[in-house]
Legacy VTK file of the C-alpha trace (Angstrom):
# vtk DataFile Version 3.0
C-alpha trace
ASCII
DATASET POLYDATA
POINTS 805 float
-34.061 0.199 -2.283
-31.158 2.233 -3.680
-32.816 5.535 -2.775
-33.461 4.423 0.788
-29.866 3.319 1.183
-28.655 6.580 -0.255
-30.619 8.589 2.277
-29.505 6.363 5.113
-25.828 5.936 4.339
-24.485 8.340 1.788
-25.923 11.752 2.680
-23.507 12.293 5.500
-23.652 14.746 8.376
-20.677 16.192 10.197
-18.824 13.448 12.081
-16.506 13.673 15.083
-16.574 13.458 18.854
-16.290 17.231 19.540
-17.172 20.470 17.797
-13.462 21.017 17.099
-13.091 17.651 15.386
-16.321 18.070 13.455
-15.078 21.376 12.068
-11.611 20.027 11.203
-13.117 16.987 9.504
-15.490 19.128 7.479
-12.564 21.254 6.285
-10.541 18.158 5.394
-13.304 16.363 3.488
-15.200 19.195 1.867
-13.112 22.345 2.216
-9.738 21.392 0.780
-8.736 21.150 -2.874
-5.845 18.835 -3.876
-2.999 20.994 -5.159
0.596 20.634 -6.221
3.124 22.229 -3.895
6.423 23.207 -5.487
8.071 24.135 -2.197
9.838 20.844 -1.501
11.143 20.611 -5.071
12.492 24.168 -4.936
14.139 23.730 -1.530
15.653 20.381 -2.510
17.068 21.970 -5.659
18.589 24.788 -3.629
20.141 22.322 -1.222
21.615 20.176 -3.980
22.973 23.237 -5.762
24.653 24.287 -2.533
26.048 20.934 -1.385
26.333 18.622 -4.417
29.973 17.823 -5.131
31.136 19.037 -1.723
30.292 15.869 0.198
29.332 12.227 -0.228
25.816 11.301 -1.333
24.673 10.104 2.143
25.827 13.413 3.652
24.232 15.313 0.766
20.931 13.596 1.458
21.222 14.377 5.159
22.075 18.032 4.595
19.279 18.375 2.040
16.799 17.023 4.586
18.040 19.490 7.208
17.688 22.292 4.667
14.087 21.237 4.008
13.254 21.244 7.711
14.938 24.624 8.210
13.200 26.445 5.365
9.866 24.765 4.746
6.602 26.579 5.451
4.935 25.464 8.675
1.174 25.193 8.810
-0.725 25.437 12.092
-4.461 25.638 11.439
-6.953 26.933 13.922
-8.222 24.150 16.150
-5.268 21.864 15.472
-4.207 19.382 18.126
-1.590 17.468 16.103
0.717 19.491 13.841
2.685 18.688 10.702
1.951 18.607 6.968
3.805 17.278 3.929
3.179 20.563 2.138
2.592 24.162 3.235
-1.102 23.445 3.882
-3.530 20.506 3.997
-4.042 18.640 0.711
-0.959 20.251 -0.846
1.142 17.447 -2.314
4.904 17.867 -2.758
6.759 16.525 -5.766
9.953 14.469 -5.738
11.979 15.498 -8.787
14.961 13.395 -7.716
12.770 10.354 -8.431
10.544 11.485 -11.296
10.942 14.910 -12.856
7.481 15.683 -14.185
7.111 17.257 -17.591
4.885 20.261 -18.210
2.541 17.872 -20.008
2.384 15.827 -16.806
1.327 18.963 -14.936
-1.398 19.639 -17.487
-2.608 16.069 -17.068
-2.631 16.333 -13.275
-4.587 19.572 -13.440
-7.176 18.424 -15.971
-7.927 14.885 -14.785
-11.545 14.305 -13.861
-10.534 12.006 -11.007
-7.500 12.037 -8.694
-6.558 15.481 -9.988
-4.142 18.058 -8.549
-4.621 21.730 -9.316
-1.536 23.301 -10.865
-1.078 27.071 -11.216
0.751 28.958 -13.943
3.409 29.849 -11.373
3.860 26.144 -10.562
4.438 25.475 -14.256
6.917 28.346 -14.517
8.928 26.993 -11.588
8.873 23.498 -13.036
9.988 24.770 -16.451
12.657 27.253 -15.322
13.990 25.735 -12.084
13.167 22.057 -11.624
13.405 20.532 -15.106
16.776 22.141 -16.010
18.378 20.749 -12.861
16.649 17.390 -12.436
15.764 16.112 -15.899
19.017 14.179 -16.329
19.578 13.518 -12.612
16.196 11.931 -11.825
16.092 8.242 -11.004
13.527 7.614 -13.742
15.909 9.093 -16.315
18.740 6.901 -15.046
16.503 3.820 -15.191
15.356 4.490 -18.729
18.955 4.696 -19.849
19.911 1.470 -18.107
17.038 -0.994 -18.459
17.505 -3.451 -21.359
15.338 -3.563 -24.463
13.761 -6.868 -23.436
12.569 -5.265 -20.191
11.208 -2.228 -22.028
9.207 -4.410 -24.448
7.592 -6.480 -21.716
6.872 -3.360 -19.681
5.202 -1.682 -22.656
3.126 -4.818 -23.205
1.720 -4.598 -19.684
3.490 -7.773 -18.649
4.703 -6.149 -15.442
5.005 -2.754 -13.781
7.753 -1.088 -11.779
6.940 0.728 -8.559
10.286 2.452 -8.196
9.900 4.620 -11.271
7.992 7.290 -9.354
8.509 6.321 -5.729
11.350 5.090 -3.585
11.778 1.985 -1.452
10.439 2.422 2.030
7.525 0.084 2.385
7.809 -0.364 6.120
6.337 0.475 9.504
7.345 1.866 12.864
8.138 -0.171 15.907
8.334 1.100 19.478
11.746 2.758 19.372
10.405 6.249 18.639
8.511 6.080 21.938
11.586 4.973 23.866
14.037 7.459 22.352
13.961 10.980 21.000
15.999 12.179 18.032
18.437 13.753 20.453
19.097 10.253 21.787
19.518 8.861 18.273
21.923 11.714 17.508
24.059 10.912 20.549
24.150 7.231 19.554
25.382 8.217 16.095
27.961 10.655 17.443
29.359 7.907 19.662
29.703 5.702 16.584
31.514 8.482 14.738
33.870 9.000 17.647
34.738 5.294 17.730
35.650 4.953 14.038
38.800 2.920 13.484
40.345 3.859 10.139
43.328 1.567 10.788
41.451 -1.707 11.080
37.964 -1.157 9.655
38.164 -1.091 5.874
34.562 0.180 5.706
35.194 3.059 8.103
34.943 5.764 5.432
31.583 4.497 4.161
30.302 4.186 7.729
31.424 7.721 8.509
29.489 9.075 5.563
26.365 7.120 6.480
26.495 8.208 10.118
27.091 11.825 9.215
24.049 11.744 6.931
22.035 10.200 9.758
23.235 12.876 12.168
22.032 15.614 9.843
18.507 14.176 9.615
18.314 13.875 13.413
19.210 17.558 13.651
16.562 18.290 11.042
13.873 16.463 13.028
14.849 18.302 16.214
14.706 21.605 14.344
11.228 20.818 13.022
9.899 20.460 16.569
11.639 23.610 17.756
10.251 25.598 14.838
6.721 24.427 15.578
7.107 25.284 19.266
8.301 28.782 18.336
5.487 29.241 15.810
2.832 28.201 18.317
4.179 30.611 20.948
4.377 33.431 18.428
0.765 32.802 17.396
-0.312 32.597 21.044
1.264 35.979 21.799
-0.939 37.562 19.130
-4.125 35.555 19.793
-7.109 37.240 21.458
-9.242 34.123 21.952
-8.144 32.744 25.351
-9.172 29.162 24.561
-7.173 29.011 21.317
-4.265 30.799 23.033
-4.157 28.033 25.653
-4.289 25.401 22.905
-1.365 27.050 21.115
0.706 27.070 24.292
-0.147 23.384 24.814
1.095 22.659 21.278
4.305 24.554 22.031
4.822 22.554 25.227
4.372 19.268 23.344
6.843 20.354 20.659
9.368 21.355 23.334
9.567 17.637 24.167
9.101 15.784 20.884
10.686 14.880 18.618
13.969 15.819 20.364
13.171 13.812 23.486
11.212 10.659 24.136
7.490 11.276 24.706
6.135 11.255 28.243
2.385 11.553 27.623
-0.277 10.122 25.338
-0.459 13.347 23.334
3.310 13.585 23.011
3.463 9.966 21.818
0.938 10.666 19.041
2.811 13.813 18.020
6.114 11.907 18.073
4.777 9.397 15.580
3.288 12.111 13.389
6.511 14.132 13.240
8.309 10.922 12.255
5.676 10.151 9.623
6.018 13.618 8.112
9.816 13.387 8.223
9.992 9.992 6.515
7.503 10.945 3.812
9.234 14.266 3.192
12.639 12.620 2.886
11.369 10.241 0.183
8.135 9.488 -1.612
7.469 6.119 -0.013
4.018 6.289 -1.596
2.481 4.047 1.016
3.770 6.332 3.720
5.126 5.121 7.032
2.643 3.071 9.015
2.617 3.219 12.831
2.505 -0.540 13.292
0.873 -1.832 16.476
-0.344 1.605 17.389
-2.648 0.462 20.177
0.168 -1.388 21.921
2.628 1.497 21.588
0.117 4.013 22.948
-1.246 1.782 25.711
1.393 2.573 28.411
0.992 6.336 27.868
-2.790 6.017 27.921
-2.869 3.965 31.120
-0.412 6.240 32.910
-2.141 9.464 31.860
-5.534 8.136 32.943
-4.155 6.956 36.286
-2.434 10.285 36.968
-5.385 12.414 35.887
-3.809 14.060 32.831
-6.216 12.503 30.372
-9.768 11.257 30.091
-10.965 8.646 27.623
-12.812 11.385 25.737
-9.599 13.439 25.559
-7.782 10.442 24.100
-10.499 9.929 21.503
-10.328 13.578 20.435
-6.543 13.384 20.021
-6.811 10.227 17.909
-9.524 11.765 15.753
-7.287 14.796 15.236
-4.556 12.407 14.046
-6.999 10.727 11.631
-7.679 14.145 10.110
-3.947 14.773 9.696
-3.673 11.490 7.804
-6.573 12.455 5.571
-4.990 15.832 4.816
-2.008 14.168 3.089
-2.858 12.949 -0.424
-0.482 10.483 -2.027
2.082 12.319 -4.164
0.949 12.855 -7.748
1.303 9.920 -10.119
1.156 9.772 -13.901
1.292 7.108 -16.602
1.458 3.434 -15.677
2.154 4.332 -12.057
-1.256 5.987 -11.862
-2.854 2.863 -13.327
-1.163 0.817 -10.617
-2.705 2.965 -7.923
-5.243 5.583 -8.982
-6.089 7.064 -5.595
-5.297 9.865 -3.178
-4.816 7.229 -0.486
-1.249 7.003 0.753
-1.590 3.432 2.112
-0.736 4.076 5.714
-2.215 1.192 7.677
-3.182 1.190 11.372
-2.716 -2.257 12.941
-4.982 -3.000 15.896
-5.349 -5.978 18.221
-2.258 -7.959 17.170
-0.415 -10.434 19.356
1.999 -9.029 21.911
5.698 -9.849 21.924
5.114 -12.655 24.435
2.420 -14.218 22.280
-0.516 -13.057 24.401
-3.547 -11.165 23.097
-2.824 -7.507 22.364
-6.381 -6.175 22.614
-6.737 -3.307 25.104
-9.045 -0.358 25.713
-6.917 1.596 23.228
-7.783 -1.055 20.622
-11.487 -0.461 21.161
-10.879 3.272 21.170
-9.239 3.046 17.744
-12.218 1.070 16.429
-14.525 3.817 17.697
-12.392 6.519 16.095
-12.257 4.629 12.812
-16.023 4.289 12.708
-16.709 7.827 13.894
-14.387 9.484 11.383
-15.068 7.294 8.288
-12.133 8.740 6.392
-10.184 7.177 3.549
-6.983 7.625 5.484
-5.563 5.999 7.420
-6.436 2.502 6.252
-7.343 0.400 9.240
-7.080 -3.275 9.964
-7.567 -5.615 12.860
-5.465 -8.657 13.518
-7.438 -11.643 14.690
-5.761 -14.490 16.529
-7.119 -17.550 18.264
-6.757 -15.517 21.471
-8.721 -12.500 20.236
-11.907 -11.915 22.291
-15.056 -12.566 20.311
-16.306 -9.147 21.432
-13.423 -7.433 19.629
-13.946 -9.402 16.414
-17.665 -8.652 16.403
-17.113 -4.979 17.166
-14.810 -4.759 14.137
-17.325 -6.656 11.984
-20.137 -4.357 13.108
-18.130 -1.499 11.620
-17.246 -3.445 8.483
-20.858 -4.348 7.699
-21.820 -0.665 7.695
-20.441 -0.727 4.173
-17.641 1.804 3.954
-14.755 -0.605 3.479
-12.929 -0.677 6.806
-11.471 -2.424 8.688
-9.736 -5.296 6.917
-9.088 -8.549 8.797
-5.689 -10.260 9.156
-4.641 -13.563 10.651
-2.094 -13.020 13.419
-0.910 -16.621 13.580
-0.517 -16.813 9.813
1.543 -13.620 9.719
3.935 -14.961 12.360
4.327 -18.217 10.416
4.881 -16.348 7.148
7.610 -14.218 8.662
9.336 -17.202 10.219
9.157 -19.058 6.893
10.986 -16.072 5.368
13.761 -16.314 7.940
12.706 -14.052 10.792
13.258 -15.113 14.376
10.220 -16.027 16.476
10.756 -12.987 18.689
10.937 -10.605 15.743
8.025 -12.265 13.936
5.773 -12.291 16.995
6.746 -8.914 18.330
6.535 -7.191 14.982
4.447 -9.330 12.651
2.149 -6.748 11.129
0.700 -5.684 7.804
1.735 -2.537 5.996
0.307 -0.738 3.024
-2.275 -3.207 1.691
-1.666 -6.807 2.818
2.121 -7.139 3.082
3.639 -8.763 6.166
6.926 -7.589 7.632
8.826 -7.007 10.837
8.197 -3.515 12.172
11.225 -1.294 12.548
13.576 -4.063 11.437
12.912 -4.734 7.778
13.152 -3.076 4.389
10.347 -4.720 2.466
10.093 -3.297 -0.989
7.379 -3.679 -3.605
8.994 -3.930 -7.039
5.885 -4.065 -9.212
3.005 -6.219 -10.411
3.247 -9.301 -12.619
0.464 -10.114 -15.092
0.187 -13.893 -14.717
-2.579 -14.657 -17.260
-0.786 -12.587 -19.889
2.106 -15.061 -19.593
-0.258 -17.670 -21.020
-1.457 -15.213 -23.664
2.127 -14.700 -24.868
2.797 -18.440 -24.755
-0.250 -19.173 -26.921
0.875 -16.567 -29.470
4.547 -17.598 -29.680
5.650 -14.499 -27.754
3.717 -12.020 -29.905
1.818 -9.271 -28.083
-1.259 -7.902 -29.833
-1.372 -4.843 -27.545
1.973 -3.449 -28.722
2.156 -5.304 -32.013
5.617 -6.607 -31.115
7.180 -9.871 -30.119
7.609 -9.186 -26.394
8.006 -12.750 -25.129
9.725 -15.835 -26.458
8.521 -18.478 -28.875
7.695 -21.575 -26.834
6.291 -23.549 -29.749
3.288 -23.672 -32.021
0.245 -24.135 -29.742
-1.660 -25.814 -32.560
0.877 -28.630 -32.369
0.488 -29.167 -28.624
-0.539 -32.786 -28.167
-1.316 -32.748 -24.463
-2.117 -30.486 -21.574
1.428 -30.998 -20.369
2.648 -29.332 -23.561
0.546 -26.279 -22.638
1.857 -26.345 -19.087
5.487 -26.571 -20.144
5.009 -23.701 -22.588
3.522 -21.602 -19.786
6.456 -22.432 -17.488
9.043 -21.491 -20.122
7.312 -18.178 -20.852
6.963 -17.489 -17.122
10.650 -18.084 -16.494
11.615 -15.748 -19.309
9.320 -12.965 -18.083
10.463 -13.288 -14.469
14.127 -13.428 -15.525
13.714 -10.137 -17.386
11.728 -8.578 -14.522
14.370 -9.527 -11.960
17.194 -8.162 -14.141
15.334 -4.844 -14.064
14.745 -5.093 -10.313
18.440 -5.619 -9.652
19.551 -2.749 -11.862
17.059 -0.410 -10.210
18.052 -1.566 -6.744
21.675 -0.753 -7.568
20.658 2.767 -8.573
18.875 3.350 -5.269
21.798 1.929 -3.323
24.139 4.357 -5.062
22.116 7.546 -5.478
19.175 7.555 -3.049
20.086 6.773 0.548
17.393 7.533 3.125
19.238 8.451 6.325
16.111 9.232 8.365
14.436 5.916 7.592
17.789 4.305 8.361
17.942 5.927 11.811
14.663 4.331 12.849
15.242 0.907 11.268
17.301 -1.788 13.054
20.261 -2.395 12.356
21.214 0.475 10.050
22.999 2.535 12.705
24.816 -0.511 14.051
25.902 -1.543 10.550
26.718 1.971 9.378
24.674 1.097 6.309
21.670 2.668 4.625
18.164 1.234 4.532
18.320 1.152 0.720
21.676 -0.615 0.754
20.899 -3.632 2.960
21.435 -2.005 6.349
18.195 -3.293 7.856
18.135 -6.496 9.877
15.880 -8.076 7.250
15.513 -7.249 3.565
12.722 -8.469 1.302
11.686 -7.706 -2.273
8.155 -8.521 -3.401
6.789 -9.307 -6.836
3.013 -8.902 -6.693
1.252 -11.526 -8.783
-2.094 -10.569 -10.329
-4.794 -12.694 -11.957
-4.268 -16.123 -10.429
-7.992 -16.886 -10.777
-7.959 -16.083 -14.488
-4.928 -18.243 -15.236
-6.329 -21.118 -13.154
-9.704 -21.114 -14.888
-8.109 -20.664 -18.320
-5.839 -23.661 -17.833
-8.839 -25.661 -16.598
-10.603 -24.947 -19.908
-7.613 -26.078 -21.949
-7.047 -29.165 -19.859
-10.638 -30.386 -19.717
-12.305 -29.107 -22.865
-9.386 -29.512 -25.303
-7.378 -32.499 -24.109
-9.727 -34.562 -21.925
-13.205 -34.133 -23.352
-11.970 -32.900 -26.758
-14.958 -30.625 -27.278
-12.698 -28.022 -28.868
-9.260 -27.776 -30.417
-6.498 -25.398 -29.412
-7.215 -23.529 -32.608
-10.884 -23.180 -31.630
-9.971 -21.633 -28.263
-7.219 -19.345 -29.557
-9.304 -18.129 -32.486
-12.287 -17.450 -30.209
-10.092 -15.455 -27.828
-8.544 -13.482 -30.683
-11.974 -12.357 -31.898
-13.285 -11.814 -28.333
-15.747 -14.712 -28.699
-17.641 -12.915 -31.450
-19.781 -15.624 -33.064
-18.617 -18.242 -30.551
-21.662 -18.343 -28.273
-21.701 -22.130 -27.865
-18.011 -22.275 -27.004
-18.368 -19.326 -24.613
-21.252 -21.051 -22.828
-19.154 -24.169 -22.257
-16.100 -22.368 -20.909
-18.191 -20.082 -18.705
-20.799 -22.469 -17.360
-19.638 -26.047 -17.898
-15.992 -26.014 -16.835
-14.647 -26.231 -13.254
-13.905 -22.838 -11.716
-11.648 -21.753 -8.864
-13.625 -20.407 -5.909
-16.112 -23.264 -5.614
-14.075 -25.766 -3.577
-13.742 -27.771 -6.778
-10.717 -30.054 -6.583
-10.240 -30.083 -10.344
-9.819 -26.321 -10.626
-8.096 -25.954 -7.268
-5.460 -28.532 -8.181
-4.509 -26.287 -11.095
-4.415 -23.320 -8.699
-1.984 -25.271 -6.570
0.187 -26.036 -9.613
0.282 -22.376 -10.631
1.109 -21.360 -7.063
4.013 -23.829 -6.918
5.251 -22.647 -10.302
5.266 -19.024 -9.155
7.116 -19.973 -5.982
9.678 -22.029 -7.898
10.244 -19.276 -10.461
10.217 -16.197 -8.212
10.810 -16.989 -4.556
14.284 -16.762 -3.099
15.954 -14.923 -5.961
18.795 -12.834 -4.508
19.173 -9.088 -5.000
22.210 -6.786 -4.782
21.444 -5.580 -1.260
20.915 -9.080 0.119
17.135 -9.250 -0.229
15.129 -12.375 -0.878
12.432 -12.126 -3.522
8.979 -13.153 -2.308
5.676 -13.916 -4.032
2.694 -11.819 -3.056
-0.889 -11.673 -4.337
-1.914 -8.025 -4.382
-3.352 -5.885 -7.212
-4.174 -2.396 -5.809
-5.824 -1.120 -9.041
-3.401 -2.824 -11.427
-5.845 -5.643 -12.159
-7.831 -3.104 -14.159
-4.793 -1.980 -16.181
-3.618 -5.543 -16.773
-7.035 -6.485 -18.104
-7.028 -3.482 -20.426
-3.820 -4.624 -22.164
-5.053 -8.179 -22.736
-7.315 -9.871 -25.226
-9.958 -12.354 -24.182
-8.894 -15.301 -22.013
-9.736 -19.001 -22.491
-11.917 -18.950 -19.358
-14.421 -16.641 -21.081
-13.146 -13.337 -19.721
-13.739 -10.786 -22.483
-11.004 -8.587 -23.967
-9.917 -5.580 -21.925
-12.068 -6.575 -18.934
-10.303 -6.236 -15.538
-8.687 -9.269 -13.978
-9.944 -10.394 -10.560
-8.313 -8.710 -7.577
-5.859 -10.523 -5.312
-6.757 -14.183 -4.874
-10.455 -13.432 -5.308
-12.230 -15.698 -7.831
-13.100 -14.511 -11.314
-16.222 -12.339 -11.235
-19.320 -14.515 -11.383
-17.358 -17.770 -11.239
-17.801 -18.360 -7.497
-21.326 -19.769 -7.420
-21.213 -21.985 -4.320
-21.118 -19.368 -1.577
-18.460 -17.780 0.642
-17.430 -20.956 2.463
-16.552 -22.579 -0.865
-14.504 -19.488 -1.735
-12.416 -19.631 1.414
-11.867 -23.375 1.013
-10.497 -22.803 -2.484
-8.353 -19.908 -1.334
-6.933 -21.980 1.492
-5.510 -24.463 -1.025
-3.039 -21.787 -2.062
0.030 -22.032 0.198
-0.405 -18.600 1.713
2.142 -19.172 4.481
4.860 -19.076 1.802
3.759 -15.686 0.519
4.206 -12.132 1.720
0.446 -11.682 1.703
-2.674 -12.654 -0.219
-5.671 -10.356 -0.597
-9.222 -11.698 -0.577
-12.281 -9.521 -1.223
-15.797 -10.701 -0.481
-18.980 -8.806 -1.286
-22.309 -9.048 0.544
-25.570 -7.181 0.294
-26.536 -5.361 3.514
-29.502 -7.656 4.131
-27.316 -10.787 4.139
-25.149 -9.574 7.016
-27.874 -7.749 8.941
-28.862 -8.547 12.513
-27.322 -10.947 15.034
-27.408 -13.859 12.578
-25.555 -11.917 9.884
-22.920 -10.825 12.373
-22.477 -14.385 13.647
-22.088 -15.684 10.098
-19.413 -13.101 9.284
-17.532 -13.911 12.488
-17.662 -17.635 11.714
-16.424 -16.993 8.169
-13.404 -15.043 9.415
-12.570 -17.588 12.123
-12.955 -20.505 9.712
-10.765 -18.955 7.038
-8.058 -18.136 9.548
-8.027 -21.683 10.945
-7.191 -22.710 7.347
-4.192 -20.316 7.354
-5.887 -17.613 5.311
-3.845 -14.414 5.460
-6.449 -11.688 4.913
-10.116 -11.076 4.162
-12.138 -7.897 3.717
-15.711 -7.029 2.845
-17.749 -4.780 0.615
-21.253 -4.527 2.034
-23.307 -2.803 -0.636
-25.794 -4.005 -3.233
-25.404 -3.868 -6.979
-28.364 -1.544 -7.510
-26.890 1.055 -5.173
-23.616 1.029 -7.087
-25.376 1.282 -10.436
-27.422 4.196 -9.130
-24.210 5.817 -7.906
-22.817 5.587 -11.435
-25.932 7.254 -12.826
-26.194 9.917 -10.116
-22.723 10.489 -8.662
-23.732 13.812 -7.120
-26.057 11.925 -4.774
-23.319 9.562 -3.571
-20.418 11.857 -2.683
-19.760 9.931 0.542
-20.092 6.386 -0.788
-16.895 4.536 0.109
-16.090 1.044 -1.192
-13.317 -1.459 -0.659
-11.152 -1.559 -3.793
-8.235 -3.869 -3.024
-6.070 -3.369 0.046
-7.579 0.064 0.538
-10.873 1.932 0.414
-11.829 4.851 -1.787
-14.739 7.060 -2.695
-16.737 5.329 -5.412
-16.823 8.608 -7.343
-13.005 8.717 -7.393
-12.767 5.439 -9.323
-12.739 5.313 -13.094
-15.626 3.495 -14.725
-13.673 0.310 -15.433
-12.869 -0.083 -11.745
-16.414 0.844 -10.745
-17.714 -1.848 -13.091
-15.264 -4.381 -11.691
-16.579 -3.780 -8.165
-20.191 -3.841 -9.347
-19.627 -7.203 -11.058
-18.058 -8.925 -8.061
-20.184 -11.816 -6.867
-22.722 -10.922 -4.168
-22.362 -13.726 -1.656
-25.001 -15.217 0.616
-24.850 -17.509 3.626
-27.924 -19.416 2.457
-30.851 -20.488 4.584
LINES 1 806
805 0 1 2 3 4 5 6 7 8 9 10 11 12 13 14 15 16 17 18 19 20 21 22 23 24 25 26 27 28 29 30 31 32 33 34 35 36 37 38 39 40 41 42 43 44 45 46 47 48 49 50 51 52 53 54 55 56 57 58 59 60 61 62 63 64 65 66 67 68 69 70 71 72 73 74 75 76 77 78 79 80 81 82 83 84 85 86 87 88 89 90 91 92 93 94 95 96 97 98 99 100 101 102 103 104 105 106 107 108 109 110 111 112 113 114 115 116 117 118 119 120 121 122 123 124 125 126 127 128 129 130 131 132 133 134 135 136 137 138 139 140 141 142 143 144 145 146 147 148 149 150 151 152 153 154 155 156 157 158 159 160 161 162 163 164 165 166 167 168 169 170 171 172 173 174 175 176 177 178 179 180 181 182 183 184 185 186 187 188 189 190 191 192 193 194 195 196 197 198 199 200 201 202 203 204 205 206 207 208 209 210 211 212 213 214 215 216 217 218 219 220 221 222 223 224 225 226 227 228 229 230 231 232 233 234 235 236 237 238 239 240 241 242 243 244 245 246 247 248 249 250 251 252 253 254 255 256 257 258 259 260 261 262 263 264 265 266 267 268 269 270 271 272 273 274 275 276 277 278 279 280 281 282 283 284 285 286 287 288 289 290 291 292 293 294 295 296 297 298 299 300 301 302 303 304 305 306 307 308 309 310 311 312 313 314 315 316 317 318 319 320 321 322 323 324 325 326 327 328 329 330 331 332 333 334 335 336 337 338 339 340 341 342 343 344 345 346 347 348 349 350 351 352 353 354 355 356 357 358 359 360 361 362 363 364 365 366 367 368 369 370 371 372 373 374 375 376 377 378 379 380 381 382 383 384 385 386 387 388 389 390 391 392 393 394 395 396 397 398 399 400 401 402 403 404 405 406 407 408 409 410 411 412 413 414 415 416 417 418 419 420 421 422 423 424 425 426 427 428 429 430 431 432 433 434 435 436 437 438 439 440 441 442 443 444 445 446 447 448 449 450 451 452 453 454 455 456 457 458 459 460 461 462 463 464 465 466 467 468 469 470 471 472 473 474 475 476 477 478 479 480 481 482 483 484 485 486 487 488 489 490 491 492 493 494 495 496 497 498 499 500 501 502 503 504 505 506 507 508 509 510 511 512 513 514 515 516 517 518 519 520 521 522 523 524 525 526 527 528 529 530 531 532 533 534 535 536 537 538 539 540 541 542 543 544 545 546 547 548 549 550 551 552 553 554 555 556 557 558 559 560 561 562 563 564 565 566 567 568 569 570 571 572 573 574 575 576 577 578 579 580 581 582 583 584 585 586 587 588 589 590 591 592 593 594 595 596 597 598 599 600 601 602 603 604 605 606 607 608 609 610 611 612 613 614 615 616 617 618 619 620 621 622 623 624 625 626 627 628 629 630 631 632 633 634 635 636 637 638 639 640 641 642 643 644 645 646 647 648 649 650 651 652 653 654 655 656 657 658 659 660 661 662 663 664 665 666 667 668 669 670 671 672 673 674 675 676 677 678 679 680 681 682 683 684 685 686 687 688 689 690 691 692 693 694 695 696 697 698 699 700 701 702 703 704 705 706 707 708 709 710 711 712 713 714 715 716 717 718 719 720 721 722 723 724 725 726 727 728 729 730 731 732 733 734 735 736 737 738 739 740 741 742 743 744 745 746 747 748 749 750 751 752 753 754 755 756 757 758 759 760 761 762 763 764 765 766 767 768 769 770 771 772 773 774 775 776 777 778 779 780 781 782 783 784 785 786 787 788 789 790 791 792 793 794 795 796 797 798 799 800 801 802 803 804
């Protein structure tokens, strides 16, 4: 079985709709080697050395961006249709020393890693040692954080109680709206210059700060315009020397496109794609947003250009498909910037988390599916690349044909697309204070599963929270076995707990302490970014930063949200169910029995382990006993986290998303009362504990729906099926019914792995035979061979669901 599947699915030929695309894809997937590029770091250092101390920080950031655009190496590869790279060539990743100044040991680690490596040359190390470290070591945001964060925060962080995204990346978790198709950067520049000309220093006490912000924004607009002009000049220069007439014509076409965008608004389908891509490259060069800059409702933004070009004879459908496939290759050529330490454990992947939204509701509430939507599905399936991540939004108005087309792709077993609930997203955004117009016009998912308003919101991920470890600390009076320190607080001797309510109150007290410490850290870090790391380009393209004269990182956006991503809700639910039922109701065991068994990883406790694993209610089975505890935990998280204010005016929101952090969190924990063994990964998102969901996929979605997802910023659900279960018309109909049913219950998101256990085990044994095997990890897909063994095992051990007879 595994061998047949391997031959059918994983020995891949060249994909793409034209010879050009097939060649470019082959170069991107098999020809490129991930490398470190020092160019951005060197140019940024030169700019800071030239301008630091001569102007305000917003202007410094703007001038530094312009300097980068003026001096960076431009890459224009043969056969290109869409131009622009983060580095001087494909798969060359820049570093961001203003955020995290890597040590030479970091570079050695990046170069020598078996997976998610980046090749580093001796010259790269010399530059880092002699140029970058001397200037940035004490200036980097990570250095500033380490000197500011309190000891209590440091102890919980070291214990794996939570993580912090902003140690190696900046805020910027957001997506584009339509404004970059309505205006060019020349138009934005004129808007800003008008604001500068109207400054009133007599009556506006914030005039000086606004002037600095607007001047920084003006500089980045000039930088974007210069980038387009430089590419136009490069293409013409190459054309003048080119002997191949076909490639010469292509180069002149590229030059003509770059004459228009990004300075002016796009007029054609190709110009619109290039406009987005220049913006994407600009935003991700300005700051390591990590999860890039997603294009939002790309099908809806491109639709007017597509329709007009087809009607006027400038474009065929095949031309449009080739241009989109060229864009997909550009996405795939940009690995996520290099990560080390805990940040790598949060997200061990080259994927940069850019997410294409397709089929969402329109601004008037009607169905947004168009021919461009179907075209994107075709491109997604034809290219089968890790980047960009792709999702479809399904509403009650979505045609069944579109849903089934997306599911046909999903059941091919390479992890895309994911499925989102349009109506739920609108309700979530309105619950968080967005207007109906903004929620409906812009309610989309970014990165993994997060919901936000496109082009109008700064929604920032602050890090993951290890929920079941809260209980572990509570049951050990705040002591953490992983670090050997008292990281939490003493909430009482668990052996003296007389009721389940005593356990619950201890958990709540420990949770409040941990969240209090986490939020203190969040607020201190947010202050640092407000003061030292403005992002004038992202501010230009986010409402209402220009109008407010305020930076994106300082509360200038119309909406501001900070997320804490909660991990392991299934583990904590099932663990509490064991304590409630087996200790205090049925009295099969004492608290000492459970704690002692966990401390020795159930060694010699086979009878106890059997009871907690097989004879205790489990979340994921539509069991009211377990699901009532889920609901209690959910309410506790909302009461403890949601609505906490931040310095820039954000509201803190609960989200259920792990990326790969569920593996790390499991590694820093002992065994759990629900029978999870020590150091084993936690379940991902709101998915049930591995092997606990024994009543089929409909029971899973019923349990998941009991969590109040409309009060969250997103909740990730993975489901795994063998290919035979979803095969044929019946399998497709069952999948469609599952998605529709879950979404009628206000489920936020669902995605599928369609691969059998034996195939994955064979891929572990013979990785060289499965180079193209892609699986769904959390909110993204990755090559199975790129995952470390713990994460591979976690995916292998997920329950294989069946729809029954």
